[in-house]
N, C-alpha and C positions, 0 to 999 in steps of 0.2 A: 491457426491464427493467421489472419490476412496481413498483408503488408501494412495496411493502415493500423491494424491492431498492434502490430509489432512496434510501429512508430509511437503510438500512444503509450505502450508499455515502457519503451525506452525513456520517454519524457517523464512518466509517472515514477519510474524507478529512480531517476536522478532526484526528483522532488522528495521521494521517501527517504533516500539516503541523506539528503541535506537537512531534512526537518525532524526525522524520527530516529534518534540515536540508539534505541533499543532494538531496532530492526537490523539484523546482521547481514553481511554479504551472503552467508549461507541461507538465511531466510529469503533473500531476494532470489537466489537460485531456485529454492524450493517453490516459491510463489510463481515465478516465470509467467506472469500475466494472468494467472488464474484467480478470478475474483473470490471464489470460496476460500482458496488458500491464503489470499491476502487478508481477508477478514479473520480467518482462523489465527494467523500469526499476530495480528494486531490485538485480538482478544487475549491471546496468551501473554503478550508483552505489556499491554496497557489496560486490560480489563474491559475494553470496548472494541467493537469492530471498527475498521477503517471508515466504513460508511457512517457509523454513529459519530465518530470523532469529527469527520468532515462536516456533517450536518450540524453538530454542536458549534463548530467554528463559524459556520455560515451565519448562524443566528446571533453569535456573540461579537461579530466584527462589523 
C-alpha cells in the first residue's frame, strides 16, 4: 500500500466508522484497506457490498 493509498484508507476508515455502525473496529482491522475484504464484511453485515451500497446511494441522492 502506497502512502497515498494509506491516506485514502485512513479517510475512508473514518467515514465507515461514522456511517456504518455494523462495521466493528475488528472489521476495520481485518479490512486494512483491502477492497475485497471491505466488500466481504459489508456483504456479511448489510447483505450488499460496499460498492453496491455506495452506488445505490449515488443514484438515490
